[in-house]
N, C-alpha and C positions, 0 to 999 in steps of 0.2 A: 209534876211539872210538865210532863207530857201530854196530860190530860188537860191541862191548863191551855198549851200550844194548840191543842184540838180546838178547844172552846172557840180561841181567838180566831182560828183559822175556820172555822164555820161561821162565826159573825162575819167575817170578811168576806165570805161567799155571799150569804145573804145581802149583805150592804151593797154588793155590784152585781146583781143578778145577771145584768145583760153580759158582762164579760165574763161572768162563772158559766154561764149557757154555753157562750162559745167555747170555753177552756174544755168544759166537762165533755160538750157532744163532740168537739173536734178530736179530742183525745179518745173517746170512746168510739167513733168510726175508723180512727187509725188503728187503734187496738184490735177491734174487730176485723179489719182486713187482715192485719198480722197473723190472727188467730185463726181465720178461715185457711190462709196460706199455711199456717205450720201445720194444720190437720192434714190438707192436702199433700204437704211434704212428708209428713210422716205416712202417710198410706202410699206415697211412693218409694220412700226409702225403705218401709217395712215390706215389700213385695217379696212374697215366697217365704219371709221369716216364720211362718206358722210350722215350716217342716223342721222335725228335730234333729235332721241331720244336714242343715242348713250349710254348715262349713266343711261337708264333706261330700256334697252332690256337684256333678260336672256334667256337661253335654259334651259329647265328641264330635266336633264338627271340623270342615276340612277347607283347606286353601288347593284350589287347583287354577292352573294357568291355560285360560282358554281366550283366543281372539288378542292375544298378546297382552292379555292383562290378567291379573290375579284376582279370582273372584272367592268367596266366601261362602259354603254351602252348610245349612245346617243338617242336611238329610247325609246319609252314608250306606254303602251297600250292605245287605243285611248277613252277609259270611262274616262281616267285620266283627260281629258279637262274639261268635265262636272262636274267631283268631285271637281275639283280646282274652278271652277265658283260657284258651290254650298256651298263650307264650306270654301273658301278661298278669296271670291271675294273683300273684304277690303283691300287686298294686293295688288293687280292686276288692272291695268285700262283697260288692253287688255290681251286676253288669244286667241291665235291663234294656231291651229292644221294644219299639213299638211303632205302629204307623203312626200317621198324622191323626189328630183330632178332628173329627170330620162329623157332618150329618150324615145320619143313617135311617133306614127306615125300620120299626118296631112293628113287628105283626102280636098282637096280643087277641086272643079269641076271633080271629077274622077281621079284628079292626086293626087298621094301620095308622101309625102315628110318626111324626118325625121326631129324632132325637138325636143329642150329640155325645158321641163317645169314641172309645178306642180300644185298640188291641193290644195286651202287655204281656212280655214274659213274666214269668214268676220273679218275685222278688220286689215287685212296684210296691206294693204294700208297705213293706218293710222300709224301703229305702224314702219313701214319701209321707211316712207316718200316718198311713191310712187310717183313720179313727172308725170304727165299726160300731154301729147301733144293735145288730144283730147279725151272726153268721161270722165268717173268718174268710180274711182277704185271701189267704193260701187256696182257697176253694178254685182260684180262676187258673191255678195249674192244670187244673181238670177241663179239657178241651169241651165239654158240654155243660159248662157253668159259667153263671153272669154274676155280677153284683151291681145294684142300683145305688144311685144317690137318694138321698131322704127325701128331696124333692121330687124325683122322677118316680119313686115307689108310691107316693103319694098322689102324682097327677096320673100313674097308670092303674093304680087298684084301689085308689081312695083309702078308706079305713080297714080292708080287708088285707089280713097278713099276707106279704108280696113272696114269703118264702116256700119254695116248691112250684112256685106257678113256673108256667111254660111260656116263653117268648121266643121269636125268630127275628134276627137280626139280618136284615136284607133277604137274599135267597138262600143264607146259610142254613146248616141243619140247627133244628131249635136247640135252646138251651134252658137250662134251669135256674131259676133266681136262688143263690145260695148264701146272699149276705145283702146288708143294706148299710153303707156309711155315710158318714155326716158330710155335707157338702163342703166342698173347696172353698175357701174365703175368696171374695170377690178381688182382692188382691193377690191374685195366685194366678200362675200359668195354666193351672188346670180347673179355673174357674169355669161353671157351666157346664162339667162332666157330669152327663146323666148316666152312663154306665160304663163299666171297665169288663171286658171280656179278655179270653186266652187269646195270644198269639197263635197258639197251635189250631185254634178253631178257624182263624182265618188263612194261615198257610195251607193246613191240610185240605181245604176247600176250596183254594183258588189255584186253578190250573197255572195260569200265566206266571204265578210265583215259582213255581216249581218247576217250570219246564223253560227257563232261561238257559239259552246256549252258555252264556257267561253271566253267571249269578253277581259278579263282580261290577258289571256294567251299568245297571240302574241305582239310582240314587234316591231312595223314596221311605228310609225308614230313620226313626230318629232313636239315639243310642244314648243312654244315661247310665253314668257310673258313680259309685259311692266308694271314695278312698277309704282302704285301711287306716286306721286311727295314727299310724306313726309314718305314714307316708306324705312327702311334701307335693302338692298339686303342680308346681312348676317342674319338679322333677319327674313326676310320673308323665305330664304333658311331654315333656322331652323323649321319655322313653317310646312312647307310641307313636311318634312323629312319623316312622316311615313304615308303619304295620300295613297298610294298604298298599305304600309303593312296592314293598318286598312281595306281595301277594297276585299283584296283575300282571296282564300280558305286557308286550311292550307298546302297544297302541295306547294302552290305557296310562302307564307310566310316562308317556309323553306329556301328559297334562299334569306331571310333577306333583300328584299328591301330598299332600302334609296334614297331617292329623294333629289337633290340638285340644285341650279340654278348656271349655269355656265354664267357668264356675257358675253356679246359681246365682250368685251374688250380681253377676252381670247382665243376665237372661234379659233383664226389663229396660235398665238405665242404659246399658251400654252394647246395644243389639247391633249398630252400623258398624261396616267395614268398609274400607276403600283400599281397593290394590293389596287386601290380605292384612291389612293394619287396621286395629280397631281405634275408629273416630268418634266414639261415643253414642251418643243416641238420646235418651230421654232426659239423660243427666243434664243436657242444656238445659231443659225447661226447669229442672230442679235448681239450678243455680240463678236462672233469671228470676224465676218466681221469688226465690228468697230473698234476693236483693231489691225486688220489688215490696215485698213485705217489709222489709228494713226501712226502704225509703219512705214508704206512706207512713209508718210509725214516726220516722223523723219528721216528716211536714206536720205531723199534729203535735210533736213536742216543739217543733219552731212558732206555730201559733201561741202556746202557752209561753214560750222565751219572751216572743215579740211583746204581747200584751204585758207581761210583769214588768218588762223593763221599761216599755212604753210610759207606764204609769209610776216611773220612779218618783219624778216631782210630787206626787201626792203622799208618796209615802216618805219620802226624805225627812219630813218634819216628825213622823213617827219614829222612824229610826234615830233621828238627833234627840229626841225626849228620852227613849229607850237608854241610850249611850249615856245622856247626862244623870239618869237615876242610877247607873251604876251596871247597866246590862253589859256582859261581855260582846264580843262578836260572836262568838261561837255559838252562844246562846240565840243571838240575833239570826245566823244562819240556821241554828235548829228551828226556830219559829217559822222561817220560809220554807225552809224543807219540810215541816208539818203542814203547810198550805199546799205545797206541792202533792205530798202524799195523800191529803184527805181530796184533793181534786182527782187525782188519778185513781185512787180507791171508788169514788162513786164511778169515774169512767168504766172502771174494770167493772162493777156490776151491771151497769148498762152495755159494755160490750158484751158480756155473757148472753142477756137478752137478745141482741142484735144477733149475734151469733146462732142463736137458737131459731131465732125466726128465718134468718137467711140459709141455713142450712139445706132444707127440701130443694130451694132454687138454686143454690150452689152446687150439690149434688147432679142435678138434672144438667147443668152447662158444662158440668165437667165430667159426666158421666162416671161419677164414684158411688160409694156408698158410704160416706163418712159419716160420724156422729161425734158427738162432744164424749171424751173418754173419762165419765165420771168415776170409774173405779180403778182408773191407771193413776199409780203414784205418779207417773212421769207427768201426767197432765197437771196436778197440783204443785208439783215442783216447776215445773215450767210458768204456771200461772202465776206464782209466787214470784219465780225471776222476773218474769214480764213486769209485774207490780212494781219491782224495786228498780228494774233497769230503766222503765219509762220514768219513774220518780227521780232518778239520778239525773237522766237524761234532759229531762224538762225543768227539772227545779235547780241543778247545779249552778248554770248561770246566774240566773236571778237572784240567787240566794246569796251568793259571793260578790255579785253587783250592787245589791240594795245594801248589804251590810257595809259596803266600805265608806259609805257617807261619813264626812268629818262634822261632828255635832255643831262644832262652832259657826263655822259655816252656814248650815242649816239653818239653825236659830237666829243667827245675824240676819238672815235674808241676802246673804253673799254669795249662797248656792245658785251658780249658772253653768247652765247645759251649755257644754262646748258645741261648736257646730260640728264635731266628730261623734256627739253622742249617739246621734242616730243611725252611723254608719253602721255598728253592727246588725242592726235591726234590717237597715238595707240590704246586707249582704245575704241576710237568713232568708228575706224575700226572695232575691235573685235566686238562691239555692234551692226556694220552693218553687220557684215556676219553671227553673232548668229542669230539675227532675219531672215535673208534671209535663212539660212541653215534648221532652225526650220520650217519655212514656206514650205522648199521643202519636208522635212520628214513628215509633216503634209498631204502634198497633195499625198505622197507615199502610206502614211498608208489609206487615204480614198479610194484611187483606189484598194489598197489590199483587203481591206473588201468587196469592191464592187465585184471584181473578185472571192473573196471567196465564197459569197452568190451564183453568179452565176453560177459557176461550182458545187454548192452544187446538189449532186442527187436529182431529183424531184420524181422519183418513177413512173414516165411515160414518153411516147415519146412525145415530143412538136413537132418536125418537122415533116409537112405534116398532122398537124392535125388543122382542123378549126372549130370555133363553130358559128352556124347559131342561131339567135334569133327565138324562136317559138312563136308568142304573142297570139296565138289561138288554134283550136283545129283541124284544118284541116291537119296540117303534122302528128299529134299525131294518127289521125284517119286512115291515110292511110301511116303510116311509112313503113309498110313491103313494100308495093307497090312503094313508093319513094326510098327506099332501094336497091330494086332489079331492078328497071329501070337505076339507077346510076352505080350499078355495071355492068349490060349489057354493058351501054355504054361504059364502062372503064374509068368514071372518078373518081371512089372510090373503096376502096378495102373492106371497112366496114364501119357501120352507127350505131349511138345507139343515145337513147334520154336521158336526165339528168335533174333532177331538178335545178343543177348549171353548171356552167362552169367549165373547168378545172383550172382556177386562180383566184375561188372564191368559198366559202360555201355560198348559200344564205338561208339555213334551218337549225334547229337544233332541238335537242330532251332533253326532261329531264325525259322520262316517261321510262327508262331501268331499270331494277332489275335484280339481279342474285344472287345465293346462296352465302352467307356470306357478303352480302352487308350492309352496316352501314345504318338503316331505315331513320336517320337523316341526312345522307350524301345528300346533294344538286348536282345533276350533270347537264351539259349541254356538250352534245357530237353533232358534226356536223352529218347532215345528209343529205345524198345524194340519192335520188330515180333516180333508171336507169333502163333501158331497157338491154335485155339478153346480148346483143354484146357490152354494156360499156367496160369491161375490155380487149376484142379483139381491141377495135376501139382505147382507151387510150393508150394501151400498158402496162397496170400495171403488177407489178411484184408479182407473188402469191409466198407467204413464206412457208405457210403451208397449207392443204386444196385443195380446187378446186375452179373455177370460177361458176357463175349461168350457168345452163344449162338448155335448153329445155327438155332434157331427164330424168328431175327429176320433176315430177309433185309436189311433196312437196316445191319447191323452191319458191313458193309464198309466203310462210312462211320463207324463209330463209334469212340470213343475212351475210356480209363479213364485219369484221372490219380490222382497221389498226393497226401498231404495237403501236401506242400511246395508242390505246384502251386497247389492250391486258396488257401492262404495267400498265394503270390505273386501269384494273379488278382485274387484280392479280392473276387469277386462271388457274392452270397448267393443261395442255392437253385441251385447251378451244375449240378446234375444236370439233363440234360433240357436245357440250354441247347447253343445252336449257336456254334461257333467256326469260324473259317476257317483253312486249313493250307493254305499257299500259294495262296491265293485258292481253294480248293476247301472247300465247307462239311461241317462233322464235328460230330455231336452227341455230348456227354458222357453215357455212360450208366452210370457208376460212379466214386466214389472207393474206393481201397484205403489202407490203412496204408502209411506210409513204410516200404520195402524197404531195408536198408542193403546197398547193392550195391557201393561204393567203400568209402573209408575208414571205418572203425569209430569214428574219434576226430572226424570231421566230421560236419555236420548233413549231411542228404539232399538230394540236388540234385531239383529240380521236374522231374516225368517225366512223358511221356506214352506209354501203351501203345496199339498199332494193331494192326487184323490185318493180317498180311503178304501184299502184293500183287506177283504176278510177279517174286519174287526169292527167292534161295536163303538161306535161314535159316544162320547159321553154326554153330549149337549145336542139338543134340536133347538135351531134357531128359527124365529117367526117374525115374519114383517107383518103386523097388523094393518087390516084394512083402514084407511085413513079417511073412508067415506062413512065409516059407523063409529060410534062411541068406544072407547076400549072396555067399558063395562060389558056392552053387548058382545063385544068380540070374544071376550073370555068366558062369556055365559056361554058361549058356541064351542069353543075349544075345549073346555073341559069335559064336557059328555063324550065327545069324539076323542080324546085322549083317553078317558076310561075304556071306551068301546075297544081300542086297541090295546090297552096297558090296563088291565082290570085290577091287576094286584097290588097297583102302585100308585100312591096319593099324588094329587097333580101338583107339583111343585115349580115353581118359576121365577123370574125376577127380570125386572126391566133392565136393559142395558143402561139408560141414561141413570138410572138410580144408583147402579153399582158402580158407574164410573163418579157419580158424584159421591159415593163414601170413600174413596180414595183422597177426600179431600176432609175427611171427619177431623182427624187429629189436628191437623193445622188449623180448620175453623174454630174447634174447640179451644185453643190456644189462642187464637184471635178473640174471640168471644170474652176469655177471661181477662185478657190483657186489656180489651176495651173497657170493662166494669172496672178495673183498677185504675186505669188512667183516668176513667171519669170521675172516681171517687176521690183520686188525687187532686184532680182540678176542684173537687167539691171543697176539700179540705183545704185546700190553699186560699180559695176564694171565701172560704168562712173567716180565715183568718186576717185575710185583707179587709175584709168586712168590718170585724173588729177594730182594726188598728187603723182605717179611715174614719170609724165613729170616734176613735180617740183623739186624732187629729183635729178634726172638725170639733170636737167638745174643746181641746185644748187653744184652737185659734178661733173660739166663739166670738170675743169681744172684737179681735181683729176684723172679721167678716161681718160685724156689726157696723164697725167705725165705715168699712169699704163701702157698705150699702149706704151709709146716711152720705158719703161722698159721690155717690152716683154709679157705682160699681153695678153692672146687671148681674142676673143669675147666671147668664152665660158666662162671663168672665170669673165670676167666684167658683162654678163648675171646672172650668180650664184650670184655675189654680189650684184645686184641690186634688184635680184628676191628672196634671201632668207628670206630677212626681212618680207617681205608681206606675203610669204607663211607661216613662222612661227605664225604670226597673224591669219590667217585664220584657220592654225590646233588648236590655242588656241580656235576659235570660236567653231570647231566641237566639242572640248571637253565639251565647256559650252553647246551647244545646245543641246547633246544627252541626258543628263538628264531631261532638261526641257521639250524637246518635248516626253520624255518617259511618264513623269508625265502627261503631258496635253492629250496625246494620249490614253494612258491606261485608264483615265476616260473617254474619250469619246466612247471609246469601252464598256464601261459597261452598254451603251444604249441599246445593242444588246444582245439579248439570245445566238443567233449563231453569232459568231465572229472569226475573224482570229487571230493569235498569232502574236507579234511582235517580230520578227527575227532580227540577228546581221546585215544583208545586208540592212535592212531599214535606218539605219544610215550609214552604211560604203559607200554605193552607193552616196548618196546625199555629203558625207563629201569630195569623190574623185573626184565628179564632181565639188563642188566647187574649192578644190584646182587647177584643170586642167583650169576650167574658169578664175581662179586668174593668173596661169601661162600665158596663152593665153593674157590676158588683161595686165599685167605687161610686156611680152615679145615684145607687138607691141611699146613699146617706149623703153625698155632696148636692144633689138637688133638694133633698130635703132641708138642709141647713141654709143654701143659699135663696131658698123661697122663705124662711123664717123671719119673723119680725125684729128688726135690729134693735128696738126699742127694751127687749125683752132681755138682750145679752148686755146693753148700756146702763140699764134703769141703777145699777149700783155705782156707777162712776160719779 
């Protein structure tokens, strides 16, 4: 019986090739988009799940009160690790501290390479299920050992055995390779980690780490914990809440530090905090794309429903005859479900082909490394579930509707379609275009927000400014000679050194005091140490006062503050006033416009700039000579850099590129949303084209009579188009408040955000109407221009 149903279904598909094509490929596109989004969701939701101790790992982070706001910091002071081991050991199986994952210079046989790595305490390998190819991860307990990732070992040594090879990390003592581990998965916090070495190697050979007057003050380490099997994470988090507060002095205690455990399951998707409360993060995009995937699949199902029910009059006699010869309604329902199943099955095969072809492109725009999970049982279970879900979604209404016809009415010719027969199809078309228009409006506001932030005044000149990493004292000790030589050879017009790049603040201070400051107020201002020519090099904008100058000997104790700091301090005529910084007097010589150095979506931090004293600055800033090409300028800078710093590779980045990279995530989301919105419109128009074709076919004789009576092609085109245009206009009206509500809530995630203007809704609405006109016109014009004799010759 079932095989008979499938044969009949196959014949029906072949008999109606045009409508079958629209149904099959419409469903295939919808299912392909759904499947690609499902792969993306799987990648996001499986982030860090490769670790065997996934359910027992957390990071210790802290809430601190600064500038009258609660801030959440991922880094903690390094004595905290021993504090937890001493007083809270019963809660934790493992406690591991590390510095941040960063780029380092690796020296192998006098050859220098850039590599990404970090220094960990013992226990890291066990905690994070480090899989070794050779060697043992416990070797990093030795302060002279390093282990490499498989890809790094291949890049460093080729086919040569890396074990016992000697490498040097930065200017630390040499280490010996004692193991090779399998690379961390791309969807892992530690993806791209090339080497792992011992925390003791870093600590024992870094003087500034060992000589802090108060080691509880700096917060620069990551602290990971693995809970004991019988310990509840919330209880352990509550236990350590005041571990830092109880160990620090009164000044640090004023920041009200509160520790808590952030489980590994939330590191990626729930990474955002506001006023000390987790507000989500990437999880919003998981929900958003999950809904988009379901909606796009729904659009494809609507096409199937509309075309199936639109052809009800042609299937009515078939149903009537079947019922007359004894077919039961459930048999007819099963027949129509068989047609739906066969259509969906063919669509599913085409969907797999489309996904296979589109994945490289999809990986590129989403910055992922996804593949079809052929060997995963979850993939096959999900695929079968998708097959039956789509069959039921697309086939239920047509099967129930078509099987409900009364045989006597059909066969007597008294089967008359009510004026409300087309209403469900009209409602489904409205639903289709409401979803599509909402997606287009959403895409528009995402790009508007990105452009709004990109065009925000940044307070300095990005173009032609490069940042050069300064890992040691060589350039600092010869900065004047380095600068003068580059100016002489025409490569640059100015140079300065800084403790931070122009696109980030790497230091802060809480030691500022001023007249009228509340003694109980805890502050944290960004702090940038600079050389004299910093302002000239970055092109900052002096609002009041002056820049640092060698003509003033007192500028060694001078500071410049930004507008945000002025507003926070609240003193009038602040230029020339004296404030204390760790009990040392400093006078304010200038105020600069706010420089956007961190997130372009947030308000600037209060920032204080001072001249560097007895410290190696981290970054060299260079303003390229605009009269020569960038290529020629860099060709002159590199050999000069090598002359003064021969032991380091020439590493730099452009300020404008670094600033642009801050928008990568939003741009990636915008690109994905655009692709899905375009495909949603395509699927909707594909169904609209099929529906228009059927309506034109149904009204073929009417059109012929109208042409004989003198109706023009324009009149006929308008007659066939107006009903669909009305439906799309209704969709626009419905989509507008829905899109406004969703997007207004989304924009609340940004402190610096664009406004929602009328054209955001008008442009997509107009575009949808024009696309609908073009789609409908493809068939309407063809019918309007046809010869009426062909349609009337049988009358």
